[in-house]
C-alpha positions in Angstrom: 63.6 156.0 113.5 62.0 152.6 114.1 63.7 149.7 116.1 63.4 146.1 115.2 64.4 143.3 117.3 65.3 139.9 116.0 65.5 136.8 118.0 67.0 134.5 115.4 67.0 130.6 115.5 69.8 128.8 113.8 67.7 127.2 111.2 64.2 127.5 109.6 63.7 124.0 110.4 64.2 124.5 114.0 61.3 123.6 116.7 62.0 127.1 118.1 60.9 129.9 115.8 62.5 133.1 115.4 60.8 136.3 116.4 60.7 139.9 115.4 59.4 142.9 117.3 58.8 146.4 116.2 59.1 149.7 118.5 58.1 153.0 117.1 60.2 156.1 117.5 59.1 156.8 121.0 60.0 153.2 122.0 56.3 151.8 122.0 55.3 148.4 120.8 53.6 148.9 117.3 52.2 145.3 117.2 52.4 141.8 118.6 55.6 140.5 117.9 55.8 137.9 114.9 57.1 134.5 114.8 58.9 133.4 111.5 61.1 130.6 110.2 62.0 131.4 106.7 64.2 134.5 106.0 61.8 135.6 103.3 59.2 136.2 106.0 61.4 138.4 108.0 62.6 140.4 104.6 58.9 140.8 103.7 57.6 142.4 106.9 60.7 144.7 106.8 60.3 145.9 103.4 57.5 148.3 104.8 60.3 150.3 106.6 62.6 152.9 105.1 66.1 151.3 105.6 67.4 154.7 106.5 65.3 155.3 109.4 65.8 151.8 110.8 67.8 149.9 113.4 68.1 146.2 113.9 69.3 144.9 116.8 69.8 141.0 116.3 70.5 138.2 118.6 73.3 136.6 116.4 77.0 137.1 116.2 78.0 139.6 113.6 81.8 139.0 113.7 84.2 136.1 114.3 87.1 135.4 116.6 90.6 136.3 115.8 91.4 133.4 113.4 94.7 134.6 112.7 95.6 133.6 116.2 94.0 130.2 115.6 91.1 131.2 117.7 87.6 129.8 116.8 85.9 129.9 120.3 85.2 133.1 121.5 85.4 137.0 120.8 86.5 139.8 123.1 82.8 140.9 123.3 81.8 137.3 124.7 84.6 137.6 127.4 83.3 141.1 128.2 79.6 140.2 128.6 80.5 137.6 131.1 81.0 140.3 133.7 77.2 140.7 133.6 76.3 137.0 132.9 79.3 134.4 133.8 77.0 131.7 132.1 76.8 133.7 128.7 78.1 131.3 125.7 80.7 131.6 123.3 81.0 131.9 119.6 81.4 128.3 119.1 78.1 127.6 120.6 76.5 130.1 118.0 78.5 129.6 115.0 75.4 128.4 112.9 73.7 131.7 114.1 76.5 133.7 112.6 76.4 131.9 109.2 72.7 132.3 109.1 72.7 136.1 110.0 75.6 136.9 107.9 73.9 135.5 104.8 70.8 137.6 105.6 72.4 140.6 106.2 74.6 140.8 103.5 72.0 139.8 101.1 69.3 141.9 102.5 70.5 144.7 104.9 73.6 146.0 103.7 72.1 149.5 103.9 70.5 149.1 107.2 72.2 150.0 110.7 72.6 146.5 112.4 74.0 146.1 115.9 74.2 142.9 117.9 72.7 142.2 121.1 72.2 139.1 123.6 68.9 138.9 125.2 70.2 136.6 128.1 72.7 139.3 128.9 69.9 141.9 128.6 67.7 139.8 131.2 70.5 139.7 133.6 71.5 143.6 133.0 68.1 144.8 133.6 67.4 142.5 136.7 64.4 140.6 135.2 63.2 137.7 137.0 65.0 134.3 136.5 66.2 133.1 133.2 64.7 133.3 129.8 64.2 129.5 129.8 61.9 129.8 132.8 59.6 132.4 131.3 56.2 130.3 131.1 56.8 129.5 134.8 57.3 133.3 135.7 55.5 135.2 132.9 53.5 137.3 134.9 56.4 138.4 136.9 58.3 138.9 133.6 55.5 141.1 131.9 55.4 143.4 135.0 59.2 143.7 135.3 59.6 144.3 131.6 56.9 147.1 131.7 58.8 148.7 135.0 62.2 148.6 133.4 61.3 149.4 129.8 57.9 151.0 129.7 57.0 148.3 127.0 53.7 146.4 127.7 54.1 142.8 126.9 51.1 141.3 128.9 49.7 138.2 127.3 52.5 137.2 125.3 53.0 133.6 125.6 56.3 133.1 123.8 59.8 133.7 125.2 60.9 134.3 121.8 58.7 137.2 121.6 60.0 138.4 124.8 63.5 138.2 123.7 62.7 140.0 120.3 61.0 142.6 122.3 64.3 143.0 124.5 66.5 143.1 121.3 64.3 146.1 119.9 64.4 147.6 123.2 68.4 147.5 123.0 68.0 149.2 119.6 65.9 152.0 121.0 68.7 152.6 123.9 71.4 152.5 121.2 69.8 155.4 119.3 69.1 157.2 122.5 72.5 157.0 124.0 71.6 154.5 126.7 73.5 151.1 125.4 76.5 149.8 126.6 78.9 148.3 124.2 81.3 145.1 125.2 84.4 144.1 123.3 87.3 145.6 121.6 87.1 148.4 119.0 86.9 146.7 115.7 86.3 143.4 116.8 82.6 143.4 116.9 80.6 144.7 119.9 77.9 143.3 121.6 75.2 146.0 123.1 73.0 145.9 125.9 70.9 148.8 127.5 73.3 150.6 129.9 72.7 150.7 133.7 74.5 153.3 135.6 77.2 155.8 134.3 78.7 154.6 131.0 81.8 155.5 129.1 81.4 156.7 125.6 82.8 154.6 122.9 85.8 155.8 121.0 84.9 156.8 117.7 84.6 154.1 115.2 84.5 151.4 117.9 81.4 149.8 116.3 83.1 149.3 113.1 84.0 145.6 112.3 87.4 145.2 111.0 87.4 143.2 107.8 89.4 140.4 109.3 86.6 140.0 111.8 83.7 140.1 109.6 84.2 136.2 108.1 86.6 133.3 108.2 88.9 133.3 105.2 87.3 130.0 103.9 84.1 132.0 103.5 85.6 133.7 100.5 85.0 137.4 99.6 81.4 139.1 100.0 79.8 142.6 100.3 80.5 144.1 103.5 77.4 144.9 105.3 76.6 148.5 106.8 79.0 149.7 109.5 78.1 148.9 113.2 
């Protein structure tokens, strides 16, 4: 199994590029994480992997709030992660990310196992120094802390996006090895982060996103991505 972490920007025209990181079956960094802007760049680099032997952890919403209750602002998973990081955002602040990833996943990765994560909360969960936006100021401390917490050497990386992509990939690795914690209500879409301490096993099927939480009705019908 290979583990891919995607730190996604909301637009290919964004000044802040997206990044993708690759961990091998032992959870070791395969190569320097790559920046990308256009979807075709991501698709091309992932085409070398067997979709059946791949887990992608993406920093983007994979579900929507309960629109049937006229809720368009937040999901249960976003309420849940505030127990780790009270400053974590809501769906309303990441709607463009949802749309972009939804189109990417439904078009290119329907047969790939995909989970959602949130690097900012991973930083908090692992006790990494300061906030992601301060990476340049504290990068040597961050390099050392990440290697201590995850075993992944990222010394020399100069982009916070690369670091976030690594943390996404590490979450995928933890998920596959039974060391990830899921936040949110079953069926509504979960956010995963590496587990700390004793964690309760998720109910069977908790990761499956119910159809009414996959998209808003105004988006019309579309193929359903892989469960999870």
